[in-house]
N, C-alpha and C positions, 0 to 999 in steps of 0.2 A: 423824146421826152419832154415836154414845157416844163420852164422852170417859174414857179408862183411866187418863190423867192428869191433876190439874187441881192448879196451883199457885197459892198467889194472896200477891201481898207477901211474897214472899220479899226479909231483908234479909241480909246479913255484912258484917262486920269485924273486921280482923286487927290487930293492934298498938295501942298506947296510941301518946297525947302528938302527936311529931311523927312520930314511925313509923305512924301509923294510918292503916289505908288501907282504906276502901269497897266491896270487890269487887262485891259484889250489891245491886244498890239497889232495891231491891221492885219485883221479876219479877214477875207475873204473866200466866199461861196456862190452855190445856189441850191435850191430846192427843190427837188419839181412836184408837178401835183401828184396826190395819190400815196406816198412814201410818209413811212415813218423815219426821220430822221433824228439820230442822236448823239448831242453833246457828253461825251464821255470826258471826267476826269476829276481829281481832288477838292475838295473842298478850297475856292477860293484862287481857283485855276481861271476864271472868266467865264464859267459857264451862263450865270444868268446875268450878270449884265450885258454880256452879248444879247442875250433872249431878250434885254428889256429896252435895246437901241434896234433892235429889230420889229421891234411892234409897236416901236413910238413913245413909250417909256420913259425912256432916258434917253437927252441927245448925245451922241457920241461927238468929239471934238475935231473928230473929221471921217471924212468916209462917205457913204453914198448906200440908203437901204433902200430897196424899190419890193414891195407886195401889189402882185397884180397891175406892175407897170407903176404904184402910184408911193410917193415915199409919204412912209406916215408921219415923218416929222415937219410935215408939208399941208399936210392931208388926211391926217387923221381920222375924220368924222366920216370921211369917204369910206376908209376900212372898218369901221369900229366893228359895225356888227357881224365882219365877215371873220372875225376874231372872237375866240374863246380861250380865256386865260387861267389856266387851273396853277395858282398858288403855291407857294410851300407851305405856307400856313393856311390851313381851312379859313374860310370867312363865311360869316352867315352869322344869322337872329340869334341867340343862345334860346330866347325866349318866345319864337316861334315853332312852331313843326314844319316837318319837313317841308309837308304840300306848302303851307304857308313861305316860306321860305322859296320856294321854286318859283311860286305863283306870282312875288314879287318881284320876281327876277324878268321873268316874262311882260309884268306892266311897263316894268322900264324902257323893254325892249316893244311896246306897243303891240304887245303878242294878242289877239281876240280870245278872251279866256275859255271859249269852247275849245279853239286851237292848243292855248295853251295847256288845259287839262288833259286831254289826247299826249302830247309830249310826252309830259310828266309823267301821266301813269306808265307810257311805254322806256322812260329813264329809269324809273325806280323800279320795274319788274326789270329787266338790264342789268341791275346793280346788289338787286338782290335786297332792297330798302321796303317793297310792299308793301309787310309788315307791320310797317315802321312809320307808316306815312303820316299818320295822326300824334306819332310821339313829339315831345318838345326835343327841340334839337342837343339841348344838355344831358339829353337822358340817354344817350350814344354812347355804345363805346368806341373806342380810339378809330377802329377800322371803317365804322359806318361812317363816323365824321368823315372820313377821309372819302368815302363811295361817296355822302353828297356835294362833297367840294367838286367830285369831279365830274357830277352833271349838271352842276349849277350853270360852270363853264359852258353845257351845252342846250339851256332851254330856248336859244333863242338859232341853235341848228344852225353855228355856224360853219364856214367851210374850213378854215385853218386854226388848228388845236396847238395849244403851246400847254405842256407840262412841265412845269419844273418841279424837279425831284415828287414826284406821286406819292411814292410808299417806304417814305421814313418810319421808324417804327414798327410798321404793321407785320401781324401774325401773318405765318404761310397761307391761311386760308383767306385772308383778307387780300394777301398781295397779288394770290393768284385770280382772284376775280376783276381786279382792276388792272393786273395784266391783259385778262380775256377780251376784257373792256376795250383799253387801248386798241388792242391788234385787231380788232375787228372796223376799227374806224374807216381805214383807207377802203372798207368792201364798204362802204356807205360814200365816197365821194370825197372822204376828206383829207386833210395833209398834217401830219401830227411831227410836231418840233418837243424831243424830247431831251431834259438834259439831267444827269443821272450822274453818279460815282459809282453803283453799283455795278459790278462787270456783269451780271448775271441778265440784271433789267438789261442794260444797252443790247447786250448780243441775241437775246429771246424777243426783240421788241422789233428793234431798228434795221430798216433796211440797208442804210449806211451810216456809217458813226464816225464823226471827227472828234478824235483825242485830245483834250486843250490841257497845256498846263502854261502857267506863268503868263498867260494872258494871248497864245499863240497855236494857233493849230499844227498839232507834229503831224499828223498823216489823216485822209480820210478815207476812207473806200469801204465795202462790205465786210461783216462781221467775219464772214468765212474768207475773204482776198486777204484782212489784216491779220487773222492769227498765223493762215499758210505765209506771209510774209516773214516771218520769225523762225519756221523749220522745221522738218519735217519731221516725226514722232512724237512720240509719247514721253512724257517727264515722270522720274521719279527725285522725291523728296526727302534725303535723308536726315536726321536729326544727329552730329555725332557728339554721344556724352564725353567730357573729361575736357582735356589740353587739346584745342584746334589750331594748334600754331604752327601745325604743319599742312592747313588745307589744301595751300599753292601748290605743295608736293604732289597732294593726292589730286588734283586738278590737273597737272602739269604730267604724273604718269596714267590718266584715265585716256586725256587727250592724244598719249602717245602711240603713233602707229605699231608699235611693238605690240601696244593692250589687244589688234585687234577686236577692238570695240565700237570701232567707225561711232564715236561718240559725236553728236554735231554740237551740241555746245553741252558747258559745264562752268558754272558760278557760284559762289556764292553769298548768301543772301539771307539775314534774319535767321541768322544761326542753324540754318538746313543748309547743306550740299544740295544744289537741283542739278539733274543732269537730264538733258535731249540726248534720245536714239530711235532709229527706227528699229523698229521689233523687239523693243526692250526687255518684256518679260521673259527671254531664253538669254538673256544676255544677264540679266539680273546676280543669277549666285559667281558669276566672273565678273561681276561690278565689287558686291560683297567682298570676294577672297580678297581683291585687289588691296580694298581699303582694308584689310584687315593686316595684309602684309605692310601697309604701311603705320603700321601702330599703332589702330584702333583698334582698342579689345573691348568696346563696348558702344551698339547702335542702337541712340533713341527710336524714335517714330520712321517710319516708314511707309512713305504713300505713291501710289502710282495715279496718274491721270493725265488726261489732254491736255491740248495747248487751252490756254483762255486770254482775254481779251487784257489783264494782267501782266502776262507775260508778253505782252506786244508792247506796254506800257512801261515795262523794267529792262525790255531790250532799248526803246528809245532815251530810256533818262536814265537808265542805272539804280533806280530803286523804285519801291514797290509802291502801288496807286496805293493805300491805306496809309502812308506813313505820312 
C-alpha cells in the first residue's frame, strides 16, 4: 500500500517561559492512499495542531511532512488543489444561498460553471441539501450548516480530505448523514484524515487510529486491534452507593484466584467499579454476591458493554478521555 502522506518527527511549541506549551512532540506516521485515518484524543491533545502542520497551514519547529512526495511548507501551491479542508467552524457567506456559496468556491478553483453545477448537484444530493439549494445559509439549521461546510471542501474534487472535528453539536440524524458521507469518500479514491474526540466517531469511520495525548502518539493501529490490546471479555460498570472506602479491598477480592471469577481487569474510575471478564453475564450474580459480602449494602447503576476506544485510552493514561 502506498503512503500518500509521510510525517517524520514533527515538533511544535507555542509561547515562551512559563507560558511555553509543547503542543506536538515528535509525531511520526504514514497515511496510506484510500484510507480513513483518525486522530483520537481529548481537547488540547495536539490533534488540530498536527493536522495544520501536515497540510502546510502551520510551520513546524522541526520535522518533515511530505504529501505525495512534496513538502507542503515549501511547495504549498503544488498540492493546494489536491487538498480539501473541512474546518471545525463552518465557514461560508451567510447572505448567499447554498448554491451561491458552492459556486463561489468553484470559481476560486477556476472550475467551468457547467462542470461546477454538475458537481454541486451531486454533492448537495448526497448530503440531503437539495431542497435547500436556494435558501440563504443563515436560515439553515446547525446540522444543515455543518453538511454544507462538508461539501464546500469537496467542490474541486480533492484527493485528500481533512476533517477537523466534523460533527460537534449535531443531532443524531445529522451526525449519521455526515458519517455515511465520510465513510463513502474512499470508494471515490479519496484519502481522509479525521480528528475527533468522539470515540464512536473514530471507531465507526477509521481504518486506523492514532490515539494522541499531550502532543504525543500513544498508540496507532486499527480500531479492532486497539480494543483487543486492552484485554478480552466484556465490561460491567457498577456504581457503589454510600462509603466506597473499601473499594481497594473489593478489587483485591475480585482478582483473588480463590474467587474463581477469572477477572481480566478491575479498577475504580469516576465513582464506578469497572470489571472486565470473559463470559461475564454468567458470572454477574457471583460478582454481586462477593461485593455484598465485602460490606456494600446498596448498588446503584449497573451496565454491561463491550470494549470501547475509551477503555484503550484509560489503559494507556489511567484517566478517562472525557476528563
